[in-house]
N, CA, C and O atoms as a printed pandas DataFrame, in Angstrom:
     atom_number atom_name residue_name chain_id  residue_number  x_coord  y_coord  z_coord
0              1         N          UNK        A               1  -13.944   -1.647  -26.266
1              2        CA          UNK        A               1  -14.372   -0.581  -25.389
2              3         C          UNK        A               1  -14.673   -1.137  -23.995
3              4         O          UNK        A               1  -15.093   -2.283  -23.836
4              5         N          UNK        A               2  -14.448   -0.295  -23.006
5              6        CA          UNK        A               2  -14.868   -0.599  -21.648
6              7         C          UNK        A               2  -15.750    0.551  -21.176
7              8         O          UNK        A               2  -15.773    1.616  -21.792
8              9         N          UNK        A               3  -16.477    0.332  -20.082
9             10        CA          UNK        A               3  -17.485    1.284  -19.643
10            11         C          UNK        A               3  -17.341    1.562  -18.153
11            12         O          UNK        A               3  -16.931    0.705  -17.370
12            13         N          UNK        A               4  -17.694    2.798  -17.791
13            14        CA          UNK        A               4  -17.655    3.203  -16.394
14            15         C          UNK        A               4  -18.909    4.004  -16.090
15            16         O          UNK        A               4  -19.303    4.868  -16.874
16            17         N          UNK        A               5  -19.534    3.722  -14.960
17            18        CA          UNK        A               5  -20.686    4.486  -14.498
18            19         C          UNK        A               5  -20.227    5.473  -13.434
19            20         O          UNK        A               5  -19.607    5.095  -12.440
20            21         N          UNK        A               6  -20.541    6.730  -13.658
21            22        CA          UNK        A               6  -20.201    7.789  -12.710
22            23         C          UNK        A               6  -21.483    8.521  -12.336
23            24         O          UNK        A               6  -22.448    8.532  -13.100
24            25         N          UNK        A               7  -21.486    9.127  -11.168
25            26        CA          UNK        A               7  -22.616    9.998  -10.848
26            27         C          UNK        A               7  -22.384   11.329  -11.545
27            28         O          UNK        A               7  -21.245   11.716  -11.808
28            29         N          UNK        A               8  -23.460   12.013  -11.837
29            30        CA          UNK        A               8  -23.353   13.313  -12.500
30            31         C          UNK        A               8  -22.528   14.280  -11.653
31            32         O          UNK        A               8  -21.805   15.115  -12.197
32            33         N          UNK        A               9  -22.628   14.177  -10.330
33            34        CA          UNK        A               9  -21.846   15.053   -9.450
34            35         C          UNK        A               9  -20.346   14.769   -9.547
35            36         O          UNK        A               9  -19.537   15.694   -9.476
36            37         N          UNK        A              10  -19.971   13.502   -9.708
37            38        CA          UNK        A              10  -18.555   13.132   -9.813
38            39         C          UNK        A              10  -17.965   13.497  -11.176
39            40         O          UNK        A              10  -16.808   13.904  -11.280
40            41         N          UNK        A              11  -18.774   13.345  -12.199
41            42        CA          UNK        A              11  -18.268   13.449  -13.566
42            43         C          UNK        A              11  -18.165   14.902  -14.007
43            44         O          UNK        A              11  -19.053   15.716  -13.754
44            45         N          UNK        A              12  -17.100   15.191  -14.646
45            46        CA          UNK        A              12  -16.908   16.440  -15.370
46            47         C          UNK        A              12  -16.114   16.086  -16.613
47            48         O          UNK        A              12  -15.247   15.213  -16.563
48            49         N          UNK        A              13  -16.386   16.728  -17.697
49            50        CA          UNK        A              13  -15.787   16.310  -18.960
50            51         C          UNK        A              13  -14.480   17.015  -19.279
51            52         O          UNK        A              13  -13.899   16.770  -20.337
52            53         N          UNK        A              14  -14.003   17.877  -18.405
53            54        CA          UNK        A              14  -12.743   18.566  -18.667
54            55         C          UNK        A              14  -11.681   18.098  -17.674
55            56         O          UNK        A              14  -11.963   17.896  -16.493
56            57         N          UNK        A              15  -10.485   17.933  -18.160
57            58        CA          UNK        A              15   -9.407   17.469  -17.291
58            59         C          UNK        A              15   -9.491   15.978  -17.059
59            60         O          UNK        A              15  -10.265   15.279  -17.714
60            61         N          UNK        A              16   -8.698   15.498  -16.131
61            62        CA          UNK        A              16   -8.684   14.070  -15.830
62            63         C          UNK        A              16   -9.783   13.738  -14.832
63            64         O          UNK        A              16  -10.201   14.588  -14.045
64            65         N          UNK        A              17  -10.234   12.531  -14.871
65            66        CA          UNK        A              17  -11.302   12.049  -13.991
66            67         C          UNK        A              17  -10.691   11.134  -12.943
67            68         O          UNK        A              17  -10.021   10.158  -13.279
68            69         N          UNK        A              18  -10.920   11.448  -11.680
69            70        CA          UNK        A              18  -10.367   10.680  -10.575
70            71         C          UNK        A              18  -11.462   10.401   -9.550
71            72         O          UNK        A              18  -11.616   11.172   -8.603
72            73         N          UNK        A              19  -12.227    9.318   -9.712
73            74        CA          UNK        A              19  -13.267    9.012   -8.730
74            75         C          UNK        A              19  -12.658    8.560   -7.404
75            76         O          UNK        A              19  -11.466    8.265   -7.321
76            77         N          UNK        A              20  -13.478    8.514   -6.395
77            78        CA          UNK        A              20  -13.031    8.148   -5.048
78            79         C          UNK        A              20  -12.342    6.783   -5.008
79            80         O          UNK        A              20  -11.398    6.585   -4.243
80            81         N          UNK        A              21  -12.817    5.837   -5.838
81            82        CA          UNK        A              21  -12.225    4.489   -5.807
82            83         C          UNK        A              21  -10.748    4.499   -6.188
83            84         O          UNK        A              21  -10.001    3.608   -5.785
84            85         N          UNK        A              22  -10.327    5.484   -6.951
85            86        CA          UNK        A              22   -8.910    5.554   -7.311
86            87         C          UNK        A              22   -8.056    5.788   -6.066
87            88         O          UNK        A              22   -6.952    5.255   -5.952
88            89         N          UNK        A              23   -8.571    6.580   -5.144
89            90        CA          UNK        A              23   -7.855    6.831   -3.885
90            91         C          UNK        A              23   -8.026    5.681   -2.908
91            92         O          UNK        A              23   -7.058    5.243   -2.287
92            93         N          UNK        A              24   -9.261    5.184   -2.765
93            94        CA          UNK        A              24   -9.535    4.179   -1.741
94            95         C          UNK        A              24   -9.110    2.768   -2.146
95            96         O          UNK        A              24   -8.723    1.975   -1.288
96            97         N          UNK        A              25   -9.177    2.436   -3.456
97            98        CA          UNK        A              25   -8.860    1.085   -3.896
98            99         C          UNK        A              25   -7.671    1.015   -4.855
99           100         O          UNK        A              25   -7.124   -0.059   -5.107
100          101         N          UNK        A              26   -7.287    2.165   -5.379
101          102        CA          UNK        A              26   -6.144    2.205   -6.281
102          103         C          UNK        A              26   -6.478    2.040   -7.743
103          104         O          UNK        A              26   -5.575    2.004   -8.579
104          105         N          UNK        A              27   -7.754    1.937   -8.078
105          106        CA          UNK        A              27   -8.154    1.780   -9.477
106          107         C          UNK        A              27   -9.571    2.292   -9.679
107          108         O          UNK        A              27  -10.300    2.554   -8.723
108          109         N          UNK        A              28   -9.946    2.429  -10.956
109          110        CA          UNK        A              28  -11.306    2.822  -11.344
110          111         C          UNK        A              28  -12.024    1.579  -11.840
111          112         O          UNK        A              28  -11.547    0.902  -12.750
112          113         N          UNK        A              29  -13.168    1.281  -11.243
113          114        CA          UNK        A              29  -13.977    0.136  -11.652
114          115         C          UNK        A              29  -14.589    0.382  -13.025
115          116         O          UNK        A              29  -15.156    1.444  -13.283
116          117         N          UNK        A              30  -14.468   -0.607  -13.900
117          118        CA          UNK        A              30  -15.091   -0.537  -15.222
118          119         C          UNK        A              30  -15.764   -1.872  -15.519
119          120         O          UNK        A              30  -15.639   -2.833  -14.760
120          121         N          UNK        A              31  -16.473   -1.908  -16.628
121          122        CA          UNK        A              31  -17.169   -3.122  -17.061
122          123         C          UNK        A              31  -16.987   -3.300  -18.551
123          124         O          UNK        A              31  -16.701   -2.348  -19.277
124          125         N          UNK        A              32  -17.155   -4.526  -18.995
125          126        CA          UNK        A              32  -17.268   -4.790  -20.423
126          127         C          UNK        A              32  -18.738   -4.585  -20.799
127          128         O          UNK        A              32  -19.586   -4.410  -19.924
128          129         N          UNK        A              33  -19.032   -4.607  -22.073
129          130        CA          UNK        A              33  -20.419   -4.446  -22.521
130          131         C          UNK        A              33  -21.317   -5.523  -21.923
131          132         O          UNK        A              33  -22.455   -5.243  -21.547
132          133         N          UNK        A              34  -20.815   -6.747  -21.832
133          134        CA          UNK        A              34  -21.638   -7.845  -21.319
134          135         C          UNK        A              34  -21.833   -7.779  -19.802
135          136         O          UNK        A              34  -22.752   -8.408  -19.278
136          137         N          UNK        A              35  -21.002   -7.042  -19.099
137          138        CA          UNK        A              35  -21.099   -6.930  -17.641
138          139         C          UNK        A              35  -21.900   -5.715  -17.182
139          140         O          UNK        A              35  -22.363   -5.674  -16.042
140          141         N          UNK        A              36  -22.065   -4.737  -18.048
141          142        CA          UNK        A              36  -22.588   -3.433  -17.650
142          143         C          UNK        A              36  -23.957   -3.490  -16.983
143          144         O          UNK        A              36  -24.144   -2.891  -15.924
144          145         N          UNK        A              37  -24.904   -4.184  -17.565
145          146        CA          UNK        A              37  -26.259   -4.191  -17.001
146          147         C          UNK        A              37  -26.317   -4.871  -15.646
147          148         O          UNK        A              37  -27.038   -4.408  -14.762
148          149         N          UNK        A              38  -25.587   -5.945  -15.460
149          150        CA          UNK        A              38  -25.570   -6.595  -14.138
150          151         C          UNK        A              38  -25.022   -5.650  -13.078
151          152         O          UNK        A              38  -25.561   -5.566  -11.974
152          153         N          UNK        A              39  -23.962   -4.946  -13.413
153          154        CA          UNK        A              39  -23.373   -3.982  -12.476
154          155         C          UNK        A              39  -24.371   -2.865  -12.181
155          156         O          UNK        A              39  -24.619   -2.534  -11.021
156          157         N          UNK        A              40  -24.938   -2.289  -13.233
157          158        CA          UNK        A              40  -25.870   -1.171  -13.059
158          159         C          UNK        A              40  -27.076   -1.579  -12.224
159          160         O          UNK        A              40  -27.483   -0.847  -11.322
160          161         N          UNK        A              41  -27.643   -2.732  -12.514
161          162        CA          UNK        A              41  -28.850   -3.154  -11.803
162          163         C          UNK        A              41  -28.576   -3.630  -10.382
163          164         O          UNK        A              41  -29.452   -3.526   -9.524
164          165         N          UNK        A              42  -27.388   -4.145  -10.116
165          166        CA          UNK        A              42  -27.109   -4.589   -8.753
166          167         C          UNK        A              42  -26.616   -3.454   -7.857
167          168         O          UNK        A              42  -26.876   -3.467   -6.654
168          169         N          UNK        A              43  -25.912   -2.478   -8.420
169          170        CA          UNK        A              43  -25.342   -1.408   -7.596
170          171         C          UNK        A              43  -26.107   -0.088   -7.649
171          172         O          UNK        A              43  -26.044    0.705   -6.710
172          173         N          UNK        A              44  -26.832    0.150   -8.752
173          174        CA          UNK        A              44  -27.430    1.471   -8.952
174          175         C          UNK        A              44  -28.924    1.437   -9.238
175          176         O          UNK        A              44  -29.463    2.412   -9.762
176          177         N          UNK        A              45  -29.595    0.371   -8.917
177          178        CA          UNK        A              45  -31.019    0.220   -9.209
178          179         C          UNK        A              45  -31.795    1.483   -8.839
179          180         O          UNK        A              45  -31.725    1.953   -7.703
180          181         N          UNK        A              46  -32.537    2.030   -9.807
181          182        CA          UNK        A              46  -33.408    3.168   -9.560
182          183         C          UNK        A              46  -32.746    4.526   -9.560
183          184         O          UNK        A              46  -33.438    5.536   -9.439
184          185         N          UNK        A              47  -31.444    4.592   -9.690
185          186        CA          UNK        A              47  -30.762    5.900   -9.656
186          187         C          UNK        A              47  -30.895    6.610  -11.001
187          188         O          UNK        A              47  -30.770    6.001  -12.064
188          189         N          UNK        A              48  -31.146    7.887  -10.926
189          190        CA          UNK        A              48  -31.339    8.694  -12.130
190          191         C          UNK        A              48  -30.221    9.705  -12.342
191          192         O          UNK        A              48  -30.348   10.597  -13.181
192          193         N          UNK        A              49  -29.136    9.582  -11.601
193          194        CA          UNK        A              49  -28.064   10.582  -11.659
194          195         C          UNK        A              49  -26.770   10.014  -12.240
195          196         O          UNK        A              49  -25.683   10.479  -11.896
196          197         N          UNK        A              50  -26.877    9.014  -13.116
197          198        CA          UNK        A              50  -25.684    8.356  -13.637
198          199         C          UNK        A              50  -25.307    8.847  -15.029
199          200         O          UNK        A              50  -26.155    9.263  -15.819
200          201         N          UNK        A              51  -24.018    8.785  -15.300
201          202        CA          UNK        A              51  -23.463    9.070  -16.611
202          203         C          UNK        A              51  -22.678    7.834  -17.034
203          204         O          UNK        A              51  -21.865    7.315  -16.268
204          205         N          UNK        A              52  -22.923    7.366  -18.250
205          206        CA          UNK        A              52  -22.199    6.225  -18.798
206          207         C          UNK        A              52  -21.046    6.743  -19.645
207          208         O          UNK        A              52  -21.248    7.481  -20.609
208          209         N          UNK        A              53  -19.841    6.347  -19.272
209          210        CA          UNK        A              53  -18.642    6.715  -20.022
210          211         C          UNK        A              53  -18.194    5.523  -20.846
211          212         O          UNK        A              53  -18.044    4.419  -20.323
212          213         N          UNK        A              54  -17.982    5.743  -22.123
213          214        CA          UNK        A              54  -17.422    4.722  -23.011
214          215         C          UNK        A              54  -15.953    5.068  -23.198
215          216         O          UNK        A              54  -15.608    6.179  -23.600
216          217         N          UNK        A              55  -15.100    4.108  -22.903
217          218        CA          UNK        A              55  -13.661    4.352  -22.839
218          219         C          UNK        A              55  -12.932    3.477  -23.855
219          220         O          UNK        A              55  -13.183    2.276  -23.956
220          221         N          UNK        A              56  -12.036    4.095  -24.595
221          222        CA          UNK        A              56  -11.151    3.371  -25.509
222          223         C          UNK        A              56   -9.873    3.030  -24.736
223          224         O          UNK        A              56   -9.029    3.903  -24.533
224          225         N          UNK        A              57   -9.719    1.778  -24.305
225          226        CA          UNK        A              57   -8.582    1.428  -23.444
226          227         C          UNK        A              57   -7.214    1.657  -24.083
227          228         O          UNK        A              57   -6.243    1.933  -23.378
228          229         N          UNK        A              58   -7.127    1.546  -25.411
229          230        CA          UNK        A              58   -5.834    1.716  -26.072
230          231         C          UNK        A              58   -5.329    3.159  -26.019
231          232         O          UNK        A              58   -4.155    3.415  -26.286
232          233         N          UNK        A              59   -6.204    4.093  -25.680
233          234        CA          UNK        A              59   -5.824    5.506  -25.626
234          235         C          UNK        A              59   -5.434    5.920  -24.201
235          236         O          UNK        A              59   -4.826    6.973  -24.010
236          237         N          UNK        A              60   -5.775    5.113  -23.218
237          238        CA          UNK        A              60   -5.454    5.440  -21.828
238          239         C          UNK        A              60   -3.951    5.421  -21.583
239          240         O          UNK        A              60   -3.232    4.579  -22.121
240          241         N          UNK        A              61   -3.489    6.356  -20.769
241          242        CA          UNK        A              61   -2.084    6.316  -20.371
242          243         C          UNK        A              61   -1.895    5.376  -19.171
243          244         O          UNK        A              61   -0.791    4.887  -18.932
244          245         N          UNK        A              62   -2.969    5.128  -18.425
245          246        CA          UNK        A              62   -2.930    4.218  -17.275
246          247         C          UNK        A              62   -3.183    2.780  -17.746
247          248         O          UNK        A              62   -3.900    2.565  -18.723
248          249         N          UNK        A              63   -2.607    1.813  -17.064
249          250        CA          UNK        A              63   -2.845    0.417  -17.441
250          251         C          UNK        A              63   -4.263   -0.046  -17.094
251          252         O          UNK        A              63   -4.859    0.394  -16.111
252          253         N          UNK        A              64   -4.778   -0.942  -17.929
253          254        CA          UNK        A              64   -6.061   -1.605  -17.680
254          255         C          UNK        A              64   -5.751   -3.065  -17.377
255          256         O          UNK        A              64   -5.102   -3.751  -18.167
256          257         N          UNK        A              65   -6.223   -3.530  -16.221
257          258        CA          UNK        A              65   -5.968   -4.904  -15.800
258          259         C          UNK        A              65   -7.310   -5.577  -15.560
259          260         O          UNK        A              65   -8.155   -5.043  -14.842
260          261         N          UNK        A              66   -7.511   -6.749  -16.159
261          262        CA          UNK        A              66   -8.738   -7.521  -15.935
262          263         C          UNK        A              66   -8.498   -8.417  -14.733
263          264         O          UNK        A              66   -7.596   -9.254  -14.727
264          265         N          UNK        A              67   -9.341   -8.218  -13.698
265          266        CA          UNK        A              67   -9.118   -8.920  -12.440
266          267         C          UNK        A              67  -10.418   -9.458  -11.860
267          268         O          UNK        A              67  -11.497   -8.903  -12.069
268          269         N          UNK        A              68  -10.282  -10.541  -11.134
269          270        CA          UNK        A              68  -11.373  -11.113  -10.345
270          271         C          UNK        A              68  -11.076  -10.788   -8.887
271          272         O          UNK        A              68  -10.398  -11.550   -8.197
272          273         N          UNK        A              69  -11.581   -9.665   -8.430
273          274        CA          UNK        A              69  -11.275   -9.205   -7.067
274          275         C          UNK        A              69  -12.127   -9.875   -5.996
275          276         O          UNK        A              69  -11.800   -9.792   -4.812
276          277         N          UNK        A              70  -13.184  -10.521   -6.378
277          278        CA          UNK        A              70  -14.121  -11.060   -5.388
278          279         C          UNK        A              70  -14.276  -12.572   -5.485
279          280         O          UNK        A              70  -15.230  -13.138   -4.951
280          281         N          UNK        A              71  -13.347  -13.221   -6.161
281          282        CA          UNK        A              71  -13.369  -14.681   -6.311
282          283         C          UNK        A              71  -14.686  -15.199   -6.875
283          284         O          UNK        A              71  -15.213  -16.214   -6.417
284          285         N          UNK        A              72  -15.212  -14.494   -7.873
285          286        CA          UNK        A              72  -16.458  -14.910   -8.523
286          287         C          UNK        A              72  -16.203  -15.655   -9.823
287          288         O          UNK        A              72  -17.113  -16.265  -10.384
288          289         N          UNK        A              73  -14.962  -15.603  -10.303
289          290        CA          UNK        A              73  -14.647  -16.204  -11.586
290          291         C          UNK        A              73  -14.832  -15.239  -12.740
291          292         O          UNK        A              73  -14.520  -15.572  -13.883
292          293         N          UNK        A              74  -15.337  -14.046  -12.454
293          294        CA          UNK        A              74  -15.538  -13.046  -13.501
294          295         C          UNK        A              74  -14.481  -11.957  -13.364
295          296         O          UNK        A              74  -14.249  -11.418  -12.282
296          297         N          UNK        A              75  -13.853  -11.652  -14.487
297          298        CA          UNK        A              75  -12.779  -10.655  -14.487
298          299         C          UNK        A              75  -13.301   -9.330  -15.035
299          300         O          UNK        A              75  -13.842   -9.270  -16.139
300          301         N          UNK        A              76  -13.130   -8.277  -14.253
301          302        CA          UNK        A              76  -13.585   -6.941  -14.615
302          303         C          UNK        A              76  -12.387   -6.069  -14.961
303          304         O          UNK        A              76  -11.319   -6.226  -14.371
304          305         N          UNK        A              77  -12.552   -5.143  -15.916
305          306        CA          UNK        A              77  -11.471   -4.224  -16.229
306          307         C          UNK        A              77  -11.337   -3.154  -15.148
307          308         O          UNK        A              77  -12.320   -2.530  -14.750
308          309         N          UNK        A              78  -10.126   -2.956  -14.689
309          310        CA          UNK        A              78   -9.801   -1.923  -13.709
310          311         C          UNK        A              78   -8.743   -1.013  -14.317
311          312         O          UNK        A              78   -7.746   -1.485  -14.862
312          313         N          UNK        A              79   -8.966    0.290  -14.221
313          314        CA          UNK        A              79   -8.015    1.269  -14.735
314          315         C          UNK        A              79   -7.174    1.748  -13.554
315          316         O          UNK        A              79   -7.696    2.336  -12.607
316          317         N          UNK        A              80   -5.877    1.491  -13.621
317          318        CA          UNK        A              80   -4.958    1.850  -12.542
318          319         C          UNK        A              80   -4.353    3.232  -12.785
319          320         O          UNK        A              80   -3.150    3.373  -13.008
320          321         N          UNK        A              81   -5.211    4.236  -12.737
321          322        CA          UNK        A              81   -4.800    5.624  -12.920
322          323         C          UNK        A              81   -6.000    6.440  -13.351
323          324         O          UNK        A              81   -7.127    5.947  -13.365
324          325         N          UNK        A              82   -5.757    7.671  -13.697
325          326        CA          UNK        A              82   -6.843    8.566  -14.094
326          327         C          UNK        A              82   -7.321    8.249  -15.506
327          328         O          UNK        A              82   -6.615    7.608  -16.284
328          329         N          UNK        A              83   -8.524    8.704  -15.824
329          330        CA          UNK        A              83   -9.053    8.560  -17.177
330          331         C          UNK        A              83   -8.671    9.790  -17.980
331          332         O          UNK        A              83   -9.093   10.903  -17.663
332          333         N          UNK        A              84   -7.882    9.593  -19.005
333          334        CA          UNK        A              84   -7.513   10.690  -19.888
334          335         C          UNK        A              84   -8.737   11.118  -20.691
335          336         O          UNK        A              84   -9.460   10.264  -21.204
336          337         N          UNK        A              85   -8.985   12.413  -20.809
337          338        CA          UNK        A              85  -10.181   12.879  -21.528
338          339         C          UNK        A              85  -10.282   12.342  -22.950
339          340         O          UNK        A              85  -11.381   12.047  -23.419
340          341         N          UNK        A              86   -9.154   12.209  -23.642
341          342        CA          UNK        A              86   -9.188   11.736  -25.028
342          343         C          UNK        A              86   -9.552   10.260  -25.140
343          344         O          UNK        A              86   -9.896    9.799  -26.228
344          345         N          UNK        A              87   -9.487    9.508  -24.044
345          346        CA          UNK        A              87   -9.870    8.093  -24.055
346          347         C          UNK        A              87  -11.373    7.907  -23.909
347          348         O          UNK        A              87  -11.888    6.819  -24.166
348          349         N          UNK        A              88  -12.075    8.942  -23.506
349          350        CA          UNK        A              88  -13.530    8.857  -23.326
350          351         C          UNK        A              88  -14.186    9.241  -24.645
351          352         O          UNK        A              88  -14.238   10.413  -25.018
352          353         N          UNK        A              89  -14.683    8.228  -25.338
353          354        CA          UNK        A              89  -15.211    8.444  -26.687
354          355         C          UNK        A              89  -16.703    8.769  -26.695
355          356         O          UNK        A              89  -17.239    9.215  -27.710
356          357         N          UNK        A              90  -17.377    8.543  -25.556
357          358        CA          UNK        A              90  -18.783    8.896  -25.464
358          359         C          UNK        A              90  -19.136    9.058  -23.991
359          360         O          UNK        A              90  -18.590    8.385  -23.116
360          361         N          UNK        A              91  -20.058    9.966  -23.753
361          362        CA          UNK        A              91  -20.610   10.165  -22.418
362          363         C          UNK        A              91  -22.078   10.484  -22.598
363          364         O          UNK        A              91  -22.447   11.305  -23.438
364          365         N          UNK        A              92  -22.917    9.832  -21.804
365          366        CA          UNK        A              92  -24.363   10.052  -21.938
366          367         C          UNK        A              92  -25.057    9.734  -20.627
367          368         O          UNK        A              92  -24.584    8.910  -19.845
368          369         N          UNK        A              93  -26.189   10.397  -20.390
369          370        CA          UNK        A              93  -26.982   10.046  -19.208
370          371         C          UNK        A              93  -27.380    8.573  -19.289
371          372         O          UNK        A              93  -27.637    8.050  -20.373
372          373         N          UNK        A              94  -27.426    7.925  -18.152
373          374        CA          UNK        A              94  -27.784    6.511  -18.094
374          375         C          UNK        A              94  -28.861    6.364  -17.036
375          376         O          UNK        A              94  -28.579    6.351  -15.838
376          377         N          UNK        A              95  -30.095    6.254  -17.494
377          378        CA          UNK        A              95  -31.233    6.262  -16.578
378          379         C          UNK        A              95  -32.024    4.960  -16.677
379          380         O          UNK        A              95  -32.110    4.345  -17.740
380          381         N          UNK        A              96  -32.593    4.560  -15.556
381          382        CA          UNK        A              96  -33.384    3.322  -15.550
382          383         C          UNK        A              96  -34.769    3.551  -16.139
383          384         O          UNK        A              96  -35.213    4.682  -16.336
384          385         N          UNK        A              97  -35.429    2.440  -16.411
385          386        CA          UNK        A              97  -36.819    2.505  -16.844
386          387         C          UNK        A              97  -37.735    2.734  -15.649
387          388         O          UNK        A              97  -37.259    2.895  -14.525
388          389         N          UNK        A              98  -39.042    2.752  -15.880
389          390        CA          UNK        A              98  -40.001    3.008  -14.809
390          391         C          UNK        A              98  -39.915    2.017  -13.646
391          392         O          UNK        A              98  -40.284    2.354  -12.520
392          393         N          UNK        A              99  -39.434    0.807  -13.906
393          394        CA          UNK        A              99  -39.312   -0.199  -12.844
394          395         C          UNK        A              99  -37.997   -0.090  -12.072
395          396         O          UNK        A              99  -37.736   -0.889  -11.173
396          397         N          UNK        A             100  -37.163    0.906  -12.423
397          398        CA          UNK        A             100  -35.894    1.101  -11.736
398          399         C          UNK        A             100  -34.735    0.309  -12.310
399          400         O          UNK        A             100  -33.591    0.479  -11.887
400          401         N          UNK        A             101  -35.030   -0.568  -13.286
401          402        CA          UNK        A             101  -33.987   -1.399  -13.889
402          403         C          UNK        A             101  -33.421   -0.726  -15.131
403          404         O          UNK        A             101  -34.113    0.004  -15.841
404          405         N          UNK        A             102  -32.153   -0.994  -15.368
405          406        CA          UNK        A             102  -31.472   -0.439  -16.528
406          407         C          UNK        A             102  -31.550   -1.398  -17.705
407          408         O          UNK        A             102  -31.513   -2.616  -17.527
408          409         N          UNK        A             103  -31.656   -0.852  -18.890
409          410        CA          UNK        A             103  -31.594   -1.601  -20.126
410          411         C          UNK        A             103  -30.676   -0.834  -21.055
411          412         O          UNK        A             103  -30.559    0.387  -20.949
412          413         N          UNK        A             104  -30.027   -1.538  -21.960
413          414        CA          UNK        A             104  -29.066   -0.862  -22.809
414          415         C          UNK        A             104  -28.781   -1.726  -24.030
415          416         O          UNK        A             104  -28.649   -2.946  -23.938
416          417         N          UNK        A             105  -28.690   -1.058  -25.173
417          418        CA          UNK        A             105  -28.289   -1.707  -26.406
418          419         C          UNK        A             105  -26.976   -1.095  -26.837
419          420         O          UNK        A             105  -26.841    0.127  -26.890
420          421         N          UNK        A             106  -26.019   -1.931  -27.143
421          422        CA          UNK        A             106  -24.738   -1.433  -27.621
422          423         C          UNK        A             106  -24.967   -0.850  -29.009
423          424         O          UNK        A             106  -25.535   -1.503  -29.884
424          425         N          UNK        A             107  -24.517    0.387  -29.199
425          426        CA          UNK        A             107  -24.653    1.043  -30.515
426          427         C          UNK        A             107  -23.730    0.418  -31.526
427          428         O          UNK        A             107  -23.707    0.837  -32.683
């Protein structure tokens, strides 16, 4: 599974999902389970308007490419196309704790 954080305003569960990054960068940013908290805490600290999407990459019609775009040595999954609704196996609010930091246990 791979994961994507969307704002509640961006996310809708019907039809295909096309966030702004698909237009501006050509792909949708995603994370692995081990990368998710670092991404959430560095980019979204304290935000209460997030939705966590769990994506089954084998169901996507768009290719998933693991890339190191920032020369950090860490490769992140990028979806080069829209997210097919059937590939999203779970969606849930993703909110930080009282200190603004995110915590998460993989189910």
